[in-house]
C-alpha positions in Angstrom: -15.9 6.3 1.0 -12.9 8.3 2.4 -15.3 11.1 3.5 -17.6 8.7 5.3 -14.7 6.9 7.1 -12.6 10.0 8.0 -15.0 12.9 7.9 -13.1 14.9 5.2 -12.2 14.7 1.6 -8.7 13.5 0.5 -6.1 16.2 -0.3 -4.6 14.1 -3.0 -4.6 10.6 -4.6 -1.8 8.3 -5.5 -2.1 5.4 -8.1 0.4 2.6 -8.5 -0.2 0.2 -11.4 0.1 -3.5 -10.7 2.8 -5.4 -12.4 4.2 -8.9 -13.0 7.8 -9.8 -13.9 8.5 -12.0 -16.9 11.8 -13.1 -18.3 13.9 -10.2 -19.6 15.3 -6.8 -18.6 17.1 -7.1 -15.2 18.1 -9.6 -12.5 15.9 -10.1 -9.5 16.9 -10.9 -5.9 17.0 -14.6 -6.8 19.4 -14.1 -9.7 16.9 -14.6 -12.5 16.2 -12.2 -15.5 12.9 -10.4 -15.3 11.0 -7.7 -17.2 8.1 -5.8 -15.5 4.8 -5.8 -17.3 1.8 -3.7 -16.2 -1.5 -5.4 -15.5 -5.0 -4.0 -15.1 -5.0 -4.2 -11.3 -3.7 -1.3 -9.4 -3.6 0.4 -6.0 -5.3 3.7 -5.5 -4.6 5.6 -2.3 -6.6 8.6 -1.0 -4.5 10.7 1.3 -5.1 13.4 3.9 -1.9 14.6 5.7 -2.3 15.1 9.4 -0.2 16.8 12.0 -0.1 13.8 14.3 2.3 10.8 13.9 -0.7 8.4 13.6 -1.2 6.4 10.4 -4.8 5.3 9.8 -5.4 2.9 7.0 -8.7 1.7 5.7 -9.4 -0.7 2.8 -12.4 -0.3 0.5 -12.9 -4.1 0.7 -14.6 -4.9 4.0 -12.7 -8.2 4.2 -9.7 -6.2 5.3 -9.9 -4.6 8.7 -8.9 -1.0 9.4 -5.4 -0.5 10.7 -3.8 2.2 12.8 -0.3 2.7 14.1 2.2 5.4 15.1 4.7 6.5 12.4 7.4 6.4 15.0 6.9 2.7 15.7 6.5 0.8 12.4 6.6 -2.9 13.0 6.1 -5.5 10.2 5.6 -9.1 11.3 6.9 -11.1 8.3 5.3 -14.2 9.6 1.8 -12.8 9.3 1.1 -11.4 5.8 -1.5 -8.6 6.3 -2.8 -6.2 3.7 -1.5 -3.1 5.5 2.1 -4.4 5.4 2.3 -3.4 1.7 1.6 0.2 2.6 3.9 0.1 5.6 6.8 -1.2 3.5 6.5 1.7 1.2 6.1 4.2 4.0 
């Protein structure tokens, strides 16, 4: 899918397992005890570094539109939760 979208193969992949927090191990930002627990869902990212400052994001699910922005001007609108904001927060 990456190749058909961007015309090349990814240079590397990154996988982040999903998790939920249940009562336990540490204190979250609301002051409650939590313990992370892995779940089956995960995020898999295929990456090709480029020499420009442009970030191009595409989701394998067609319900989520492609997104592009400049790395020098990251702006996250907290009033509009969009799929690409999860990536931008980590970036």
